[in-house]
C-alpha positions in Angstrom: 23.8 -9.3 44.3 25.0 -6.2 46.1 26.1 -3.1 44.1 29.9 -2.6 43.8 31.9 0.5 43.2 34.4 -1.2 40.9 33.9 -4.0 38.4 36.9 -5.8 37.0 36.2 -8.1 33.9 38.1 -10.8 32.2 37.9 -10.3 28.4 37.7 -13.5 26.4 34.5 -15.4 27.0 33.4 -12.8 29.6 32.9 -9.6 27.6 33.5 -10.9 24.1 33.6 -14.1 22.1 36.9 -14.2 20.2 36.9 -18.0 20.1 36.7 -18.1 16.2 39.8 -16.0 15.8 41.7 -17.8 18.6 41.0 -21.2 17.2 42.0 -20.0 13.8 45.4 -18.6 15.0 46.2 -21.6 17.2 45.4 -24.0 14.4 47.6 -22.2 11.8 50.6 -22.2 14.1 50.1 -25.8 15.4 49.6 -27.3 12.0 52.5 -25.4 10.6 54.7 -27.3 13.1 53.1 -30.7 12.6 50.7 -30.7 15.6 47.5 -32.1 14.1 44.4 -33.8 15.4 43.7 -31.1 18.0 40.0 -30.3 18.3 38.4 -26.9 18.5 37.1 -27.7 21.9 40.6 -28.6 23.2 41.8 -25.2 22.0 38.8 -23.4 23.5 39.5 -25.0 26.9 42.8 -23.2 27.1 41.3 -19.7 26.5 42.3 -17.5 29.5 45.7 -19.1 29.9 48.9 -17.4 28.5 49.9 -18.3 24.9 52.9 -20.2 26.1 50.9 -22.3 28.6 48.2 -23.0 26.0 50.7 -24.1 23.3 52.4 -26.4 25.8 49.1 -28.0 26.7 48.0 -28.4 23.1 51.3 -29.5 21.6 53.0 -31.3 24.5 56.1 -29.2 23.9 58.0 -28.0 27.0 61.0 -26.3 25.4 60.9 -22.6 26.3 62.5 -21.5 23.1 60.1 -23.5 20.8 57.1 -22.2 22.8 58.4 -18.6 22.4 58.6 -19.2 18.7 55.0 -20.4 18.6 53.9 -17.4 20.7 55.5 -14.9 18.3 53.9 -16.7 15.3 50.5 -16.6 17.0 50.8 -12.8 17.6 51.5 -12.3 13.9 48.5 -14.3 12.9 46.3 -12.6 15.5 47.3 -9.2 14.0 45.7 -10.3 10.8 42.6 -12.3 12.0 41.7 -11.6 15.6 39.8 -8.3 15.6 37.7 -9.2 12.6 36.7 -12.5 14.3 35.8 -11.1 17.7 32.3 -9.9 18.8 31.0 -8.6 22.1 28.3 -10.7 23.7 24.9 -9.3 23.0 24.4 -7.8 26.5 27.9 -6.5 27.1 27.5 -2.9 25.8 24.2 -2.3 27.6 25.5 -3.8 30.9 28.7 -1.8 30.9 26.8 1.4 30.0 24.3 1.0 32.9 27.1 0.2 35.4 28.9 3.3 34.2 25.7 5.4 34.5 25.5 4.2 38.1 28.9 5.7 38.8 30.9 2.5 38.8 34.5 2.2 37.7 35.2 -0.5 35.1 38.4 -2.3 34.3 39.5 -5.2 32.2 42.2 -7.8 33.4 43.3 -10.1 30.6 46.1 -12.3 29.5 45.3 -10.8 26.0 47.5 -7.9 24.9 46.1 -4.5 25.8 46.5 -3.1 22.3 44.4 -5.9 20.8 41.6 -5.3 23.3 41.7 -1.5 22.7 41.6 -2.1 18.9 38.3 -4.0 19.3 36.7 -1.8 21.9 37.5 1.4 20.0 34.9 0.3 17.4 32.5 -1.5 19.8 32.0 0.8 22.8 31.6 4.6 23.4 34.9 6.3 24.4 35.3 6.4 28.2 33.2 3.2 28.9 36.3 1.4 30.2 38.5 3.1 32.8 41.4 0.8 32.6 42.8 -2.2 30.7 45.5 -4.4 32.2 46.8 -6.6 29.5 49.3 -9.4 29.4 52.2 -7.0 28.7 51.4 -5.0 31.8 52.3 -7.6 34.4 55.2 -9.8 35.2 53.1 -12.7 36.4 49.9 -13.7 34.6 46.6 -14.8 36.1 45.9 -16.5 38.4 48.5 -14.2 40.0 46.7 -11.2 41.5 49.2 -8.8 40.1 46.9 -7.4 37.4 44.1 -7.0 39.9 46.3 -5.2 42.4 47.5 -2.9 39.6 44.0 -2.1 38.6 42.9 -1.4 42.2 45.9 0.9 42.6 45.3 2.9 39.4 41.5 3.1 40.0 41.9 4.0 43.6 39.5 1.2 44.5 39.1 -0.9 47.6 38.9 -4.7 47.5 35.8 -4.8 49.6 33.9 -2.8 47.0 35.3 -4.6 44.0 33.8 -7.5 42.0 35.9 -9.5 39.6 33.9 -11.2 36.8 35.2 -14.1 34.7 34.4 -17.3 32.9 37.1 -19.6 33.9 38.6 -21.3 37.0 41.7 -19.2 36.3 39.6 -16.1 36.9 38.1 -17.6 40.1 41.6 -18.4 41.4 42.7 -14.8 40.5 39.9 -13.3 42.5 40.6 -15.5 45.4 44.3 -14.7 45.4 43.5 -10.9 45.1 40.9 -11.1 48.0 38.0 -9.7 45.9 34.5 -11.0 45.4 34.1 -13.2 42.3 31.2 -13.8 40.0 31.4 -16.4 37.3 29.7 -16.1 33.9 28.8 -19.1 31.7 29.7 -17.7 28.4 32.7 -20.1 27.9 33.5 -23.7 28.2 33.8 -23.8 32.0 30.8 -25.4 33.7 28.7 -24.0 36.5 29.9 -26.7 38.8 33.6 -25.9 38.0 33.1 -22.3 38.8 30.9 -22.9 41.9 33.7 -24.9 43.5 35.5 -21.6 44.2 34.4 -18.8 46.5 31.8 -16.7 44.6 28.8 -14.4 45.0 27.1 -15.8 41.9 27.5 -17.9 38.8 25.5 -16.1 36.1 24.1 -17.3 32.8 25.1 -13.9 31.3 26.1 -10.4 32.4 22.6 -9.0 32.9 22.6 -10.4 36.4 25.0 -7.7 37.4 22.2 -5.2 37.1 
């Protein structure tokens, strides 16, 4: 794999495993409203989508007002449980530190709220490791829209041709394709190698160490 000047990462299932907290918060809200019999795996398969999209998939509800109620309830639960139940993958800190030492710019593009990512990373990574976080509240249109990537490229003064987008899901692959950047998949999540390889990619990696 060639060396890039800018690396843009998805967060959940790419840099960190927050699936325990995510499942917990979805289950609390879903069961509160009578949506039972939903497996952990079904919930995990929605990671990377917006909260509204995920709740609609999991519950079958399409009413925008009800879904917004679910979203707000999830956020309240996540304020209590998410950070304590999120861990960086074992190689994340080392890989980011080495990329940074090589002079690369590092950004995060996520549907997760920026403040929640910052809360976790403030305890897990040295200050200055991440140059930019684009969270769900920073864009009008979520992934796979390229809006977040374009915003990051602008703020980091980065070129598409020297930027690699790294993610675990087909949503991430679609985002990179829409933005016109190279894409590398990572198999930390529930998406298979075959699913990721169906999209334009420079690599589908077992973990992030391949970036080095």
